[in-house]
C-alpha positions as protocol buffer text, in pm:
chain_id: "A"
residue {
  index: 1
  type: MET
  ca { x: 30 y: -467 z: -1597 }
}
residue {
  index: 2
  type: THR
  ca { x: 361 y: -371 z: -1755 }
}
residue {
  index: 3
  type: GLN
  ca { x: 713 y: -361 z: -1617 }
}
residue {
  index: 4
  type: THR
  ca { x: 729 y: 16 z: -1665 }
}
residue {
  index: 5
  type: TYR
  ca { x: 389 y: 122 z: -1525 }
}
residue {
  index: 6
  type: TRP
  ca { x: 116 y: -55 z: -1330 }
}
residue {
  index: 7
  type: ARG
  ca { x: -128 y: 16 z: -1615 }
}
residue {
  index: 8
  type: SER
  ca { x: -1 y: 322 z: -1806 }
}
residue {
  index: 9
  type: ALA
  ca { x: 147 y: 664 z: -1730 }
}
residue {
  index: 10
  type: THR
  ca { x: -196 y: 828 z: -1743 }
}
residue {
  index: 11
  type: ALA
  ca { x: -369 y: 553 z: -1546 }
}
residue {
  index: 12
  type: ASP
  ca { x: -100 y: 549 z: -1278 }
}
residue {
  index: 13
  type: GLU
  ca { x: -121 y: 925 z: -1233 }
}
residue {
  index: 14
  type: ALA
  ca { x: -499 y: 903 z: -1202 }
}
residue {
  index: 15
  type: MET
  ca { x: -463 y: 617 z: -952 }
}
residue {
  index: 16
  type: GLN
  ca { x: -229 y: 827 z: -738 }
}
residue {
  index: 17
  type: ASN
  ca { x: -480 y: 1112 z: -734 }
}
residue {
  index: 18
  type: ASP
  ca { x: -769 y: 878 z: -653 }
}
residue {
  index: 19
  type: HIS
  ca { x: -582 y: 725 z: -359 }
}
residue {
  index: 20
  type: ALA
  ca { x: -519 y: 1052 z: -177 }
}
residue {
  index: 21
  type: PHE
  ca { x: -828 y: 1015 z: 43 }
}
residue {
  index: 22
  type: ILE
  ca { x: -716 y: 664 z: 145 }
}
residue {
  index: 23
  type: TRP
  ca { x: -368 y: 790 z: 236 }
}
residue {
  index: 24
  type: LYS
  ca { x: -521 y: 1061 z: 455 }
}
residue {
  index: 25
  type: ALA
  ca { x: -744 y: 801 z: 621 }
}
residue {
  index: 26
  type: MET
  ca { x: -435 y: 590 z: 689 }
}
residue {
  index: 27
  type: LEU
  ca { x: -266 y: 884 z: 858 }
}
residue {
  index: 28
  type: GLU
  ca { x: -574 y: 950 z: 1071 }
}
residue {
  index: 29
  type: THR
  ca { x: -593 y: 585 z: 1178 }
}
residue {
  index: 30
  type: ILE
  ca { x: -233 y: 492 z: 1262 }
}
residue {
  index: 31
  type: ASP
  ca { x: -106 y: 510 z: 1620 }
}
residue {
  index: 32
  type: VAL
  ca { x: 253 y: 621 z: 1553 }
}
residue {
  index: 33
  type: ASP
  ca { x: 383 y: 977 z: 1530 }
}
residue {
  index: 34
  type: LEU
  ca { x: 581 y: 1008 z: 1206 }
}
residue {
  index: 35
  type: VAL
  ca { x: 784 y: 1315 z: 1307 }
}
residue {
  index: 36
  type: ASP
  ca { x: 1157 y: 1248 z: 1255 }
}
residue {
  index: 37
  type: LYS
  ca { x: 1089 y: 891 z: 1147 }
}
residue {
  index: 38
  type: ARG
  ca { x: 1252 y: 696 z: 861 }
}
residue {
  index: 39
  type: VAL
  ca { x: 968 y: 557 z: 650 }
}
residue {
  index: 40
  type: LEU
  ca { x: 948 y: 284 z: 387 }
}
residue {
  index: 41
  type: ASP
  ca { x: 669 y: 264 z: 126 }
}
residue {
  index: 42
  type: ALA
  ca { x: 635 y: -80 z: -35 }
}
residue {
  index: 43
  type: GLY
  ca { x: 479 y: -50 z: -381 }
}
residue {
  index: 44
  type: CYS
  ca { x: 511 y: 328 z: -391 }
}
residue {
  index: 45
  type: ASN
  ca { x: 429 y: 373 z: -764 }
}
residue {
  index: 46
  type: GLN
  ca { x: 484 y: 744 z: -842 }
}
residue {
  index: 47
  type: GLY
  ca { x: 563 y: 833 z: -481 }
}
residue {
  index: 48
  type: GLY
  ca { x: 251 y: 1030 z: -393 }
}
residue {
  index: 49
  type: PHE
  ca { x: 213 y: 892 z: -42 }
}
residue {
  index: 50
  type: LEU
  ca { x: 573 y: 966 z: 51 }
}
residue {
  index: 51
  type: ARG
  ca { x: 541 y: 1320 z: -82 }
}
residue {
  index: 52
  type: LEU
  ca { x: 229 y: 1364 z: 131 }
}
residue {
  index: 53
  type: ILE
  ca { x: 395 y: 1254 z: 455 }
}
residue {
  index: 54
  type: ALA
  ca { x: 714 y: 1445 z: 375 }
}
residue {
  index: 55
  type: ASP
  ca { x: 507 y: 1762 z: 343 }
}
residue {
  index: 56
  type: ARG
  ca { x: 266 y: 1704 z: 631 }
}
residue {
  index: 57
  type: CYS
  ca { x: 417 y: 1469 z: 887 }
}
residue {
  index: 58
  type: GLY
  ca { x: 777 y: 1577 z: 937 }
}
residue {
  index: 59
  type: VAL
  ca { x: 941 y: 1247 z: 841 }
}
residue {
  index: 60
  type: ILE
  ca { x: 1319 y: 1268 z: 833 }
}
residue {
  index: 61
  type: GLU
  ca { x: 1357 y: 1036 z: 530 }
}
residue {
  index: 62
  type: GLY
  ca { x: 1131 y: 840 z: 299 }
}
residue {
  index: 63
  type: PHE
  ca { x: 1222 y: 543 z: 81 }
}
residue {
  index: 64
  type: GLY
  ca { x: 995 y: 381 z: -176 }
}
residue {
  index: 65
  type: TYR
  ca { x: 1027 y: 86 z: -411 }
}
residue {
  index: 66
  type: ASP
  ca { x: 807 y: -49 z: -689 }
}
residue {
  index: 67
  type: PRO
  ca { x: 862 y: -288 z: -981 }
}
residue {
  index: 68
  type: ALA
  ca { x: 723 y: -31 z: -1228 }
}
residue {
  index: 69
  type: SER
  ca { x: 1046 y: 137 z: -1341 }
}
residue {
  index: 70
  type: SER
  ca { x: 888 y: 428 z: -1528 }
}
residue {
  index: 71
  type: ALA
  ca { x: 667 y: 506 z: -1230 }
}
residue {
  index: 72
  type: ILE
  ca { x: 983 y: 517 z: -1018 }
}
residue {
  index: 73
  type: GLU
  ca { x: 1143 y: 763 z: -1261 }
}
residue {
  index: 74
  type: ASP
  ca { x: 831 y: 980 z: -1225 }
}
residue {
  index: 75
  type: ALA
  ca { x: 858 y: 954 z: -846 }
}
residue {
  index: 76
  type: ARG
  ca { x: 1218 y: 1076 z: -854 }
}
residue {
  index: 77
  type: GLN
  ca { x: 1127 y: 1376 z: -1067 }
}
residue {
  index: 78
  type: LEU
  ca { x: 824 y: 1464 z: -856 }
}
residue {
  index: 79
  type: ALA
  ca { x: 1016 y: 1441 z: -527 }
}
residue {
  index: 80
  type: GLY
  ca { x: 1183 y: 1777 z: -580 }
}
residue {
  index: 81
  type: GLN
  ca { x: 1404 y: 1869 z: -283 }
}
residue {
  index: 82
  type: ARG
  ca { x: 1230 y: 1634 z: -39 }
}
residue {
  index: 83
  type: ALA
  ca { x: 1444 y: 1376 z: 142 }
}
residue {
  index: 84
  type: LEU
  ca { x: 1299 y: 1087 z: -58 }
}
residue {
  index: 85
  type: LYS
  ca { x: 1470 y: 800 z: -237 }
}
residue {
  index: 86
  type: PHE
  ca { x: 1314 y: 560 z: -489 }
}
residue {
  index: 87
  type: GLU
  ca { x: 1426 y: 233 z: -647 }
}
residue {
  index: 88
  type: ALA
  ca { x: 1272 y: 1 z: -906 }
}
residue {
  index: 89
  type: ALA
  ca { x: 1253 y: -334 z: -728 }
}
residue {
  index: 90
  type: ASP
  ca { x: 1021 y: -625 z: -649 }
}
residue {
  index: 91
  type: THR
  ca { x: 1123 y: -633 z: -284 }
}
residue {
  index: 92
  type: VAL
  ca { x: 1310 y: -421 z: -30 }
}
residue {
  index: 93
  type: PRO
  ca { x: 1635 y: -318 z: -204 }
}
residue {
  index: 94
  type: VAL
  ca { x: 1964 y: -445 z: -67 }
}
residue {
  index: 95
  type: GLY
  ca { x: 2099 y: -219 z: 207 }
}
residue {
  index: 96
  type: TRP
  ca { x: 1764 y: -57 z: 293 }
}
residue {
  index: 97
  type: ARG
  ca { x: 1744 y: -104 z: 669 }
}
residue {
  index: 98
  type: GLY
  ca { x: 1670 y: 85 z: 989 }
}
residue {
  index: 99
  type: PHE
  ca { x: 1315 y: 201 z: 914 }
}
residue {
  index: 100
  type: ASP
  ca { x: 1085 y: 305 z: 1197 }
}
residue {
  index: 101
  type: VAL
  ca { x: 764 y: 263 z: 999 }
}
residue {
  index: 102
  type: ALA
  ca { x: 665 y: 92 z: 675 }
}
residue {
  index: 103
  type: PHE
  ca { x: 348 y: 127 z: 470 }
}
residue {
  index: 104
  type: SER
  ca { x: 173 y: -37 z: 179 }
}
residue {
  index: 105
  type: HIS
  ca { x: -163 y: 28 z: 16 }
}
residue {
  index: 106
  type: GLU
  ca { x: -329 y: -258 z: -174 }
}
residue {
  index: 107
  type: VAL
  ca { x: 1 y: -439 z: -231 }
}
residue {
  index: 108
  type: LEU
  ca { x: -44 y: -762 z: -34 }
}
residue {
  index: 109
  type: TYR
  ca { x: -307 y: -907 z: -268 }
}
residue {
  index: 110
  type: LEU
  ca { x: -59 y: -875 z: -559 }
}
residue {
  index: 111
  type: LEU
  ca { x: 218 y: -1078 z: -397 }
}
residue {
  index: 112
  type: HIS
  ca { x: 278 y: -1438 z: -493 }
}
residue {
  index: 113
  type: ASP
  ca { x: 503 y: -1498 z: -191 }
}
residue {
  index: 114
  type: LEU
  ca { x: 362 y: -1338 z: 125 }
}
residue {
  index: 115
  type: PRO
  ca { x: 617 y: -1501 z: 362 }
}
residue {
  index: 116
  type: ASP
  ca { x: 906 y: -1360 z: 158 }
}
residue {
  index: 117
  type: HIS
  ca { x: 753 y: -1011 z: 174 }
}
residue {
  index: 118
  type: ALA
  ca { x: 697 y: -1043 z: 548 }
}
residue {
  index: 119
  type: ARG
  ca { x: 1060 y: -1145 z: 603 }
}
residue {
  index: 120
  type: ALA
  ca { x: 1189 y: -857 z: 388 }
}
residue {
  index: 121
  type: ILE
  ca { x: 984 y: -598 z: 577 }
}
residue {
  index: 122
  type: PHE
  ca { x: 1077 y: -750 z: 914 }
}
residue {
  index: 123
  type: SER
  ca { x: 1447 y: -722 z: 830 }
}
residue {
  index: 124
  type: ALA
  ca { x: 1407 y: -364 z: 710 }
}
residue {
  index: 125
  type: LEU
  ca { x: 1243 y: -241 z: 1032 }
}
residue {
  index: 126
  type: VAL
  ca { x: 1416 y: -147 z: 1354 }
}
residue {
  index: 127
  type: PRO
  ca { x: 1317 y: -342 z: 1668 }
}
residue {
  index: 128
  type: GLY
  ca { x: 981 y: -200 z: 1769 }
}
residue {
  index: 129
  type: GLY
  ca { x: 912 y: -82 z: 1414 }
}
residue {
  index: 130
  type: VAL
  ca { x: 564 y: -105 z: 1265 }
}
residue {
  index: 131
  type: TYR
  ca { x: 429 y: -201 z: 923 }
}
residue {
  index: 132
  type: TYR
  ca { x: 84 y: -70 z: 826 }
}
residue {
  index: 133
  type: ALA
  ca { x: -74 y: -243 z: 527 }
}
residue {
  index: 134
  type: VAL
  ca { x: -410 y: -144 z: 379 }
}
residue {
  index: 135
  type: MET
  ca { x: -587 y: -442 z: 226 }
}
residue {
  index: 136
  type: GLY
  ca { x: -930 y: -439 z: 66 }
}
residue {
  index: 137
  type: VAL
  ca { x: -887 y: -715 z: -191 }
}
residue {
  index: 138
  type: HIS
  ca { x: -939 y: -1028 z: 18 }
}
residue {
  index: 139
  type: ALA
  ca { x: -1166 y: -1330 z: 36 }
}
residue {
  index: 140
  type: ALA
  ca { x: -1405 y: -1175 z: 289 }
}
residue {
  index: 141
  type: SER
  ca { x: -1506 y: -900 z: 44 }
}
residue {
  index: 142
  type: PRO
  ca { x: -1762 y: -1033 z: -209 }
}
residue {
  index: 143
  type: LEU
  ca { x: -1722 y: -730 z: -432 }
}
residue {
  index: 144
  type: MET
  ca { x: -1346 y: -773 z: -448 }
}
residue {
  index: 145
  type: ALA
  ca { x: -1374 y: -1150 z: -496 }
}
residue {
  index: 146
  type: GLU
  ca { x: -1577 y: -1073 z: -808 }
}
residue {
  index: 147
  type: TRP
  ca { x: -1317 y: -819 z: -922 }
}
residue {
  index: 148
  type: HIS
  ca { x: -1036 y: -1068 z: -859 }
}
residue {
  index: 149
  type: ARG
  ca { x: -1203 y: -1336 z: -1072 }
}
residue {
  index: 150
  type: ALA
  ca { x: -1240 y: -1088 z: -1359 }
}
residue {
  index: 151
  type: ASN
  ca { x: -878 y: -971 z: -1345 }
}
residue {
  index: 152
  type: VAL
  ca { x: -671 y: -1265 z: -1221 }
}
residue {
  index: 153
  type: GLU
  ca { x: -530 y: -1358 z: -1562 }
}
residue {
  index: 154
  type: GLU
  ca { x: -478 y: -1009 z: -1704 }
}
residue {
  index: 155
  type: LEU
  ca { x: -295 y: -886 z: -1393 }
}
residue {
  index: 156
  type: HIS
  ca { x: -120 y: -1218 z: -1315 }
}
residue {
  index: 157
  type: LEU
  ca { x: -266 y: -1219 z: -965 }
}
residue {
  index: 158
  type: PRO
  ca { x: -201 y: -1488 z: -704 }
}
residue {
  index: 159
  type: LYS
  ca { x: -495 y: -1664 z: -543 }
}
residue {
  index: 160
  type: LEU
  ca { x: -734 y: -1447 z: -342 }
}
residue {
  index: 161
  type: TYR
  ca { x: -601 y: -1447 z: 12 }
}
residue {
  index: 162
  type: ASP
  ca { x: -799 y: -1499 z: 329 }
}
residue {
  index: 163
  type: LEU
  ca { x: -718 y: -1239 z: 594 }
}
residue {
  index: 164
  type: ASP
  ca { x: -624 y: -1504 z: 850 }
}
residue {
  index: 165
  type: GLU
  ca { x: -381 y: -1646 z: 595 }
}
residue {
  index: 166
  type: VAL
  ca { x: -215 y: -1306 z: 556 }
}
residue {
  index: 167
  type: VAL
  ca { x: -187 y: -1256 z: 931 }
}
residue {
  index: 168
  type: ALA
  ca { x: -43 y: -1606 z: 977 }
}
residue {
  index: 169
  type: ALA
  ca { x: 233 y: -1535 z: 723 }
}
residue {
  index: 170
  type: PHE
  ca { x: 343 y: -1226 z: 916 }
}
residue {
  index: 171
  type: GLU
  ca { x: 312 y: -1383 z: 1261 }
}
residue {
  index: 172
  type: ALA
  ca { x: 528 y: -1675 z: 1145 }
}
residue {
  index: 173
  type: THR
  ca { x: 800 y: -1422 z: 1063 }
}
residue {
  index: 174
  type: GLY
  ca { x: 793 y: -1274 z: 1414 }
}
residue {
  index: 175
  type: PHE
  ca { x: 545 y: -988 z: 1384 }
}
residue {
  index: 176
  type: ASP
  ca { x: 265 y: -919 z: 1631 }
}
residue {
  index: 177
  type: ALA
  ca { x: -51 y: -855 z: 1428 }
}
residue {
  index: 178
  type: ALA
  ca { x: -356 y: -635 z: 1479 }
}
residue {
  index: 179
  type: ALA
  ca { x: -625 y: -499 z: 1248 }
}
residue {
  index: 180
  type: GLY
  ca { x: -874 y: -215 z: 1232 }
}
residue {
  index: 181
  type: ARG
  ca { x: -1102 y: -18 z: 1003 }
}
residue {
  index: 182
  type: LEU
  ca { x: -977 y: 285 z: 818 }
}
residue {
  index: 183
  type: ALA
  ca { x: -1118 y: 616 z: 937 }
}
residue {
  index: 184
  type: ILE
  ca { x: -1286 y: 689 z: 603 }
}
residue {
  index: 185
  type: ARG
  ca { x: -1552 y: 958 z: 624 }
}
residue {
  index: 186
  type: PHE
  ca { x: -1635 y: 1021 z: 259 }
}
residue {
  index: 187
  type: VAL
  ca { x: -1570 y: 829 z: -62 }
}
residue {
  index: 188
  type: PRO
  ca { x: -1516 y: 1014 z: -394 }
}
residue {
  index: 189
  type: THR
  ca { x: -1807 y: 940 z: -627 }
}
residue {
  index: 190
  type: SER
  ca { x: -1651 y: 1032 z: -960 }
}
residue {
  index: 191
  type: GLY
  ca { x: -1325 y: 1007 z: -1144 }
}
residue {
  index: 192
  type: ASN
  ca { x: -1207 y: 670 z: -1011 }
}
residue {
  index: 193
  type: GLY
  ca { x: -1412 y: 441 z: -1234 }
}
residue {
  index: 194
  type: HIS
  ca { x: -1505 y: 204 z: -952 }
}
residue {
  index: 195
  type: HIS
  ca { x: -1879 y: 246 z: -964 }
}
residue {
  index: 196
  type: GLY
  ca { x: -1955 y: 324 z: -1325 }
}
residue {
  index: 197
  type: ASP
  ca { x: -2199 y: 32 z: -1319 }
}
residue {
  index: 198
  type: GLY
  ca { x: -2425 y: 222 z: -1081 }
}
residue {
  index: 199
  type: ARG
  ca { x: -2353 y: 22 z: -765 }
}
residue {
  index: 200
  type: LEU
  ca { x: -2252 y: 319 z: -554 }
}
residue {
  index: 201
  type: LEU
  ca { x: -2393 y: 170 z: -234 }
}
residue {
  index: 202
  type: ASP
  ca { x: -2185 y: -143 z: -287 }
}
residue {
  index: 203
  type: TRP
  ca { x: -1870 y: 67 z: -314 }
}
residue {
  index: 204
  type: LEU
  ca { x: -1958 y: 273 z: -8 }
}
residue {
  index: 205
  type: ASP
  ca { x: -2008 y: -51 z: 186 }
}
residue {
  index: 206
  type: TYR
  ca { x: -1678 y: -181 z: 53 }
}
residue {
  index: 207
  type: TYR
  ca { x: -1477 y: 120 z: 166 }
}
residue {
  index: 208
  type: SER
  ca { x: -1644 y: 146 z: 505 }
}
residue {
  index: 209
  type: ASP
  ca { x: -1659 y: -226 z: 590 }
}
residue {
  index: 210
  type: GLN
  ca { x: -1397 y: -416 z: 391 }
}
residue {
  index: 211
  type: LYS
  ca { x: -1093 y: -190 z: 350 }
}
residue {
  index: 212
  type: LEU
  ca { x: -883 y: -285 z: 650 }
}
residue {
  index: 213
  type: LEU
  ca { x: -564 y: -152 z: 803 }
}
residue {
  index: 214
  type: LEU
  ca { x: -338 y: -437 z: 915 }
}
residue {
  index: 215
  type: ARG
  ca { x: -76 y: -349 z: 1178 }
}
residue {
  index: 216
  type: PHE
  ca { x: 233 y: -564 z: 1209 }
}
residue {
  index: 217
  type: SER
  ca { x: 475 y: -468 z: 1487 }
}
residue {
  index: 218
  type: ARG
  ca { x: 829 y: -603 z: 1508 }
}
């Protein structure tokens, strides 16, 4: 991982394209109407998810932050005339408040300080606001535990979190927590590099059984 891109400009663009089916599954699973809502995307990378909901869901404003500064520059250019704002940051930027809904996709497993993240999101949401966090890299997923062991040093990852540990960090901040499965119907079988070793059934099981949507309500 670099400070300018998660992996590289090409890899980050490919990642954004590969994640589109997950973003759509998130939108099919959540229980909040996004019309006229102010939305925060934690770990937005090149801003693809915010562009999707700006185009499809009628959000009034979208804000995204990510530590990868070059990815943020790409997000700004790709936003066009949409009401989207992006900042290069490791946490919610100063002054970003009043959000109705927040999202993250595979961000929690990267964080070395979960309580700090929970407090930052809690402060950024309005009373009654909701944070939806997709998490597939966790201790209950054998496939992802193997991936974590292989990448922990290269990507400077924290320890592999247990799901109950994640929930406890958010509940201690004041959130009410719930969890569910993503409404994933089909998994792309090419182009994402996940199952080049031939274990397609493992990856199908992973997406259908282990990729969870955590719901934290303020």
